[in-house]
C-alpha positions as CSV (number, residue, x, y, z in Angstrom):
1,M,-17.6,-1.7,140.3
2,H,-20.2,-2.6,137.7
3,T,-19.5,-4.5,134.3
4,F,-21.5,-3.6,131.1
5,N,-21.9,-5.6,128.1
6,L,-23.2,-3.7,125.1
7,D,-23.4,-5.7,121.7
8,K,-19.6,-6.7,121.1
9,I,-18.1,-5.0,123.9
10,S,-17.7,-4.9,127.7
11,F,-16.3,-2.2,130.1
12,Q,-16.5,-1.3,133.9
13,L,-17.6,1.8,135.7
14,K,-17.8,2.7,139.4
15,E,-21.5,2.9,139.2
16,N,-24.5,1.4,137.5
17,R,-26.4,3.3,134.8
18,S,-28.4,2.8,131.7
19,F,-26.8,2.9,128.1
20,K,-30.0,2.4,126.2
21,W,-29.6,5.9,124.6
22,L,-26.2,4.5,123.1
23,T,-27.6,1.2,121.8
24,D,-30.3,3.2,120.2
25,L,-27.8,5.0,118.1
26,G,-26.4,1.8,116.5
27,E,-24.2,-1.2,117.3
28,V,-21.4,-0.5,119.7
29,F,-18.3,-2.1,118.4
30,T,-15.5,-0.6,120.4
31,V,-15.0,1.3,123.7
32,F,-12.4,3.7,125.0
33,D,-12.8,3.7,128.8
34,E,-9.4,4.7,130.1
35,Q,-9.6,8.5,129.5
36,D,-8.2,10.7,132.1
37,P,-10.7,13.7,131.8
38,G,-13.7,11.4,132.7
39,N,-15.1,10.8,129.2
40,L,-16.3,7.4,128.1
41,C,-15.8,7.0,124.3
42,F,-17.3,4.4,121.9
43,G,-17.5,3.5,118.3
44,I,-20.9,2.7,116.9
45,E,-22.2,1.5,113.5
46,K,-25.6,2.0,111.9
47,D,-26.5,1.3,108.3
48,G,-23.0,0.8,107.4
49,Q,-21.9,4.4,108.8
50,K,-19.5,4.5,111.7
51,K,-19.6,7.2,114.3
52,F,-17.5,8.2,117.3
53,V,-19.4,8.8,120.5
54,K,-17.9,10.9,123.5
55,F,-20.0,10.8,126.7
56,A,-19.4,12.7,130.0
57,G,-21.4,11.9,133.2
58,A,-20.3,8.4,134.3
59,K,-17.9,7.5,137.1
60,T,-15.2,6.1,135.0
61,M,-12.5,3.8,136.5
62,E,-9.6,6.2,135.8
63,Y,-11.4,9.5,136.6
64,E,-11.0,10.8,140.2
65,G,-13.0,13.9,139.8
66,E,-16.8,14.7,139.7
67,P,-18.7,13.5,136.7
68,E,-20.5,16.9,136.9
69,D,-17.2,18.5,136.0
70,A,-16.6,16.4,133.1
71,V,-20.0,17.2,131.8
72,I,-19.5,20.9,132.1
73,R,-16.1,20.5,130.3
74,L,-17.6,18.5,127.5
75,K,-20.5,20.9,127.0
76,N,-18.1,23.8,126.8
77,S,-16.0,22.3,124.2
78,V,-18.9,22.1,121.8
79,S,-18.4,25.7,120.6
80,T,-14.5,25.1,120.3
81,Y,-15.0,22.2,117.8
82,E,-17.7,24.3,115.9
83,N,-15.5,27.4,115.9
84,L,-12.2,25.5,114.9
85,Q,-13.7,23.2,112.2
86,H,-11.0,22.3,109.8
87,K,-10.1,19.5,107.4
88,Q,-7.4,18.3,109.8
89,L,-10.0,18.2,112.7
90,I,-12.4,15.4,113.4
91,K,-15.9,16.5,112.5
92,L,-18.5,17.1,115.3
93,V,-22.0,16.1,113.8
94,D,-24.3,16.2,116.7
95,H,-24.4,16.9,120.5
96,F,-27.2,16.5,123.2
97,E,-27.9,16.0,126.9
98,V,-28.8,12.4,128.0
99,D,-29.2,10.8,131.3
100,H,-27.5,13.3,133.5
101,G,-24.7,13.5,131.2
102,Y,-23.7,14.9,127.8
103,V,-23.0,13.4,124.4
104,M,-20.9,14.5,121.4
105,I,-21.0,12.4,118.2
106,F,-18.2,12.8,115.5
107,D,-17.8,11.3,112.0
108,W,-15.7,8.3,112.4
109,F,-12.0,8.5,111.2
110,D,-10.0,5.2,110.5
111,G,-6.9,6.6,112.2
112,E,-4.9,5.2,115.0
113,C,-4.0,7.1,118.1
114,L,-0.3,7.8,118.3
115,H,-0.3,7.5,122.2
116,S,-2.7,4.5,122.7
117,H,-1.5,4.0,126.2
118,W,-4.2,1.6,127.0
119,S,-2.9,-0.9,124.5
120,F,0.8,0.1,124.4
121,P,2.0,1.8,127.8
122,P,5.6,2.8,127.8
123,P,7.9,1.4,127.0
124,H,5.9,-0.8,124.6
125,K,4.8,2.4,122.8
126,Y,8.2,2.8,121.6
127,T,9.2,-0.8,120.8
128,H,6.4,-3.0,120.0
129,P,6.1,-3.4,116.3
130,D,2.2,-3.3,116.5
131,S,2.2,0.0,118.3
132,P,0.8,2.9,116.3
133,F,3.7,5.3,117.5
134,Y,6.3,2.7,116.6
135,R,4.8,2.1,113.0
136,Y,4.5,6.0,112.6
137,K,8.2,6.4,113.5
138,H,9.2,3.9,110.9
139,L,7.3,5.7,108.2
140,P,9.4,7.4,105.4
141,I,10.6,10.8,106.7
142,K,8.6,12.5,103.8
143,Q,5.2,11.1,105.2
144,R,6.1,12.2,108.6
145,L,7.2,15.6,107.5
146,D,3.9,15.9,105.5
147,S,2.0,14.8,108.7
148,F,3.7,17.5,110.9
149,K,2.9,20.2,108.6
150,N,-0.8,19.2,108.8
151,I,-0.5,19.6,112.5
152,L,1.1,23.1,112.2
153,E,-1.4,24.1,109.6
154,F,-4.3,23.4,111.9
155,H,-2.6,25.4,114.7
156,V,-2.2,28.4,112.4
157,H,-5.8,28.1,111.9
158,V,-6.3,27.9,115.7
159,E,-4.4,31.2,116.2
160,K,-6.3,33.0,113.5
161,K,-9.5,32.0,115.3
162,G,-8.3,33.5,118.5
163,Y,-7.7,30.4,120.4
164,V,-4.7,28.7,122.1
165,A,-4.2,25.0,122.4
166,V,-4.1,23.4,125.8
167,D,-3.4,19.6,126.4
168,F,-2.3,18.9,122.8
169,Y,0.0,15.9,122.7
170,D,0.5,12.8,120.7
171,G,-2.6,11.4,122.0
172,S,-4.5,14.0,120.1
173,I,-3.0,12.8,116.9
174,L,-4.7,10.1,114.7
175,Y,-3.0,8.7,111.7
176,D,-4.5,6.6,108.9
177,F,-1.8,4.4,107.8
178,K,-3.6,3.1,104.7
179,N,-4.2,6.5,103.2
180,N,-1.4,8.5,105.0
181,V,-3.9,11.0,106.5
182,T,-3.4,12.8,109.8
183,K,-6.3,14.2,111.9
184,I,-6.5,16.1,115.2
185,C,-8.8,15.0,118.0
186,D,-9.5,15.8,121.6
187,I,-9.2,19.6,121.6
188,D,-11.6,19.9,124.6
189,F,-9.4,22.0,126.6
190,Y,-8.5,24.7,123.8
191,Q,-9.2,28.2,125.2
192,K,-10.0,31.6,123.8
193,K,-7.4,34.3,124.3
194,L,-6.6,35.9,126.5
195,F,-5.9,32.9,128.7
196,F,-3.8,32.6,131.7
197,N,-2.7,29.6,133.7
198,N,-5.2,29.0,136.6
199,M,-4.0,25.7,137.6
200,G,-0.3,25.7,138.2
201,R,0.4,22.4,136.5
202,M,-2.0,22.4,133.7
203,W,-3.7,19.7,131.7
204,G,-1.3,18.1,129.4
205,S,1.7,15.8,128.9
206,E,4.9,17.1,130.4
207,R,6.8,15.6,127.5
208,F,5.2,18.6,125.3
209,M,4.5,21.3,128.0
210,S,6.1,24.7,128.1
211,P,7.6,26.2,131.3
212,E,4.6,28.7,131.5
213,E,2.1,25.7,131.7
214,F,3.6,25.0,135.2
215,E,3.5,28.6,136.3
216,Y,0.3,29.8,138.0
217,G,-0.9,33.2,136.5
218,A,1.5,32.8,133.5
219,V,0.0,34.0,130.1
220,I,-0.9,31.0,127.7
221,D,-0.5,32.5,124.2
222,E,1.0,32.0,120.7
223,R,4.5,31.5,122.1
224,T,3.2,28.7,124.4
225,N,1.8,27.0,121.3
226,V,5.1,27.5,119.5
227,F,6.9,25.5,122.3
228,N,4.2,22.8,122.1
229,M,4.5,22.5,118.3
230,G,8.3,22.4,118.6
231,S,8.0,19.6,121.3
232,I,5.6,17.7,118.9
233,A,8.1,17.9,116.2
234,F,10.9,16.4,118.4
235,G,8.4,13.7,119.3
236,L,7.5,12.7,115.7
237,L,10.9,13.4,114.1
238,G,13.3,12.9,117.0
239,R,13.5,11.6,120.4
240,E,10.9,13.7,122.5
241,L,12.7,15.2,125.4
242,D,16.1,14.5,123.9
243,H,16.5,17.6,121.6
244,S,19.8,16.5,120.3
245,F,20.6,16.7,116.5
246,E,22.0,13.0,116.8
247,K,18.4,11.9,117.5
248,W,16.7,14.0,114.7
249,D,15.5,12.2,111.7
250,A,15.3,15.2,109.3
251,S,17.7,17.8,108.0
252,Q,20.1,19.9,110.0
253,D,18.3,23.0,108.6
254,L,14.8,21.8,109.9
255,Y,16.4,20.9,113.3
256,D,17.7,24.6,113.3
257,V,14.2,25.7,112.9
258,V,12.6,23.6,115.4
259,I,15.2,24.0,118.2
260,K,14.2,27.8,118.3
261,A,10.7,26.8,119.1
262,V,11.5,24.9,122.2
263,Q,13.5,27.6,123.9
264,K,12.6,27.8,127.6
265,D,12.8,31.5,127.5
266,R,9.6,32.4,125.6
267,G,11.1,35.5,124.3
268,H,13.6,33.6,122.2
269,R,10.9,31.5,120.5
270,Y,9.0,32.4,117.4
271,A,6.2,35.0,118.2
272,S,3.5,32.8,116.6
273,V,2.9,29.3,115.2
274,E,2.3,31.1,111.8
275,E,5.9,32.4,111.9
276,F,7.2,29.0,112.9
277,Y,5.2,27.4,109.9
278,N,6.3,29.9,107.5
279,T,10.0,29.5,108.5
280,W,9.6,25.8,108.3
281,L,8.2,26.0,104.8
282,K,10.8,28.3,103.6
283,V,13.7,26.0,104.8
284,E,12.1,22.9,103.6
285,N,11.3,24.2,100.1
286,Y,14.8,25.9,99.9
287,G,16.4,22.4,100.8
């Protein structure tokens, strides 16, 4: 185990390596070093401008796989961010190879991750007043409804671009509490259609995953994303896996819209996120 001290932060890796390339980019003011897929992320600042840096290629403490695989995944995600650029997605501004690894640089967004498991692991995520998720859940319902619609809007865009969402969960959602702005991050595993489950249990949080994301060879498509979006709705507006109306914070009519999205039988769901989104808008505007 090796401890690194860069500017104002410190972190640990399983091996020693140089981070001169990082300090050349600016002052490091924060680190996110507990990422499952093997990435190491930093906040840097130079001339008053903040950036978010994602790096693959190091043996992080939480990652059990090979750094080379993490590098390949990060490289492959570049085209995904470029093709899916949207006002709701964090903006990729640069990417390059460095020191047997790969770097992606994004504009900094002053939002907080709704699943900051490194700071507020369950049950503290749900109960601690400083937890971003707890604070989000105590926002007025109108703000949360607007936030969820932003998430749906982005995934309609994803569909129209010919992609399916993989590994989207509350850890992919950033919320700026000062300005009430929602952004999407961490879409590294999104795939172009047609895409089939080639893993069995796919990447993702089981709280939001459809049955087909556990079935080797199953098609992963628009109806899969519908389930994912419905599950996210219950996470942000209800009680996650408890899909009862008693734990739902919005109207009965919107509950009826969402419950169709999370049917285990994919044939009973909406055919697309766009259909889900349009149905949601009609009911909300009518109400």
